[in-house]
C-alpha positions in Angstrom: -64.4 97.3 18.0 -61.0 98.3 18.0 -58.6 97.2 20.6 -58.3 100.3 23.1 -62.4 100.4 23.1 -61.9 96.9 23.7 -59.9 97.8 26.8 -61.9 99.7 28.0 -64.7 97.8 27.9 -63.5 95.4 29.6 -62.1 97.9 32.5 -58.6 97.4 31.6 -57.8 101.2 31.1 -60.2 104.4 31.0 -61.3 106.8 28.4 -58.8 108.8 29.3 -55.8 106.5 29.2 -56.7 105.9 25.7 -56.9 109.4 24.6 -53.6 110.2 26.2 -51.7 107.2 24.6 -53.0 108.2 21.1 -51.5 111.8 21.6 -48.4 109.9 22.3 -49.0 107.1 19.3 -48.5 110.2 17.0 -45.8 111.6 18.7 -41.9 111.3 17.0 -39.8 110.9 20.1 -42.2 108.3 21.1 -42.6 106.6 17.8 -38.3 106.8 17.8 -38.1 105.4 21.0 -40.7 102.7 20.3 -39.1 101.8 17.0 -35.8 101.4 19.2 -37.7 98.8 21.4 -38.7 97.0 17.9 -35.2 97.1 16.7 -34.2 95.7 20.3 -31.9 98.2 21.0 -34.0 99.7 23.6 -36.3 98.2 26.7 -39.6 100.2 27.8 -38.1 100.8 31.1 -35.3 102.9 29.0 -38.4 104.8 27.4 -40.0 105.6 29.7 -36.7 106.9 31.1 -36.2 108.7 28.0 -39.7 110.3 27.9 -38.9 111.6 31.8 -35.5 113.2 30.8 -36.8 114.7 27.6 -39.8 116.5 30.0 -37.2 117.5 32.5 -34.3 118.7 29.3 -36.3 119.8 26.4 -33.8 118.1 24.3 -34.1 116.5 21.2 -34.8 112.6 21.1 -31.3 111.8 19.4 -29.5 114.2 22.2 -30.8 112.5 24.9 -30.5 109.1 24.4 -26.8 110.1 23.3 -26.3 111.8 26.7 -28.0 108.9 28.6 -25.7 106.4 26.4 -28.4 104.5 25.8 -27.9 104.8 21.8 -25.7 105.5 19.4 -25.8 107.9 16.0 -25.9 104.8 13.9 -28.7 103.4 15.7 -30.3 106.4 15.8 -30.3 106.7 11.7 -31.7 103.0 12.0 -34.9 103.9 13.9 -35.5 107.2 12.4 -35.4 106.1 8.5 -38.0 103.0 9.9 -40.3 104.4 11.4 -42.5 105.1 8.9 -42.6 101.1 8.3 -43.4 100.1 11.7 -46.7 100.0 12.4 -47.1 101.0 16.6 -49.7 99.4 18.2 -51.9 101.2 21.1 -51.0 98.3 23.6 -47.9 98.9 23.2 -47.7 102.2 23.9 -50.2 101.6 27.1 -47.6 99.1 28.2 -44.5 101.9 27.7 -47.1 104.6 29.3 -47.3 101.8 32.3 -50.8 101.9 31.8 -51.2 98.1 32.0 -48.9 95.4 32.2 -47.1 93.4 28.9 -48.5 90.5 30.3 -52.1 91.7 31.0 -52.3 93.2 27.8 -51.0 90.2 25.9 -53.5 88.0 27.4 -56.4 91.0 26.6 -55.4 91.2 23.4 -55.3 87.4 22.7 -58.7 87.5 24.3 -59.4 90.3 22.0 -58.4 88.4 18.9 -60.8 85.1 19.6 -63.8 87.5 19.9 -63.2 89.0 17.1 -62.5 85.8 15.5 -65.7 84.3 17.3 -67.8 87.2 15.8 -66.9 85.9 12.1 
């Protein structure tokens, strides 16, 4: 069982929410934004604002974050170059999308790991 399936089984998220997050997981703009969070340049709140701004304006990610004053070109290059090296967990994306709180996701992830360990 994967973590997303576990969250569904615990009624923490729906099938549709998981599918939505999985689509986001494959989106380059979202991945660049999450890399920004991983590097400490952005918060999850920033990512939500960026995604809204991208939908409203149709701009590219780099144009949007510069217009919003959130990142500079050096930071954009750093998070873009590192995107292949960072594994983005579905839980991070669910938090970013506002589906589950960070604290709840972390608690459920701990429970998930305990359950997996006890099944061994």
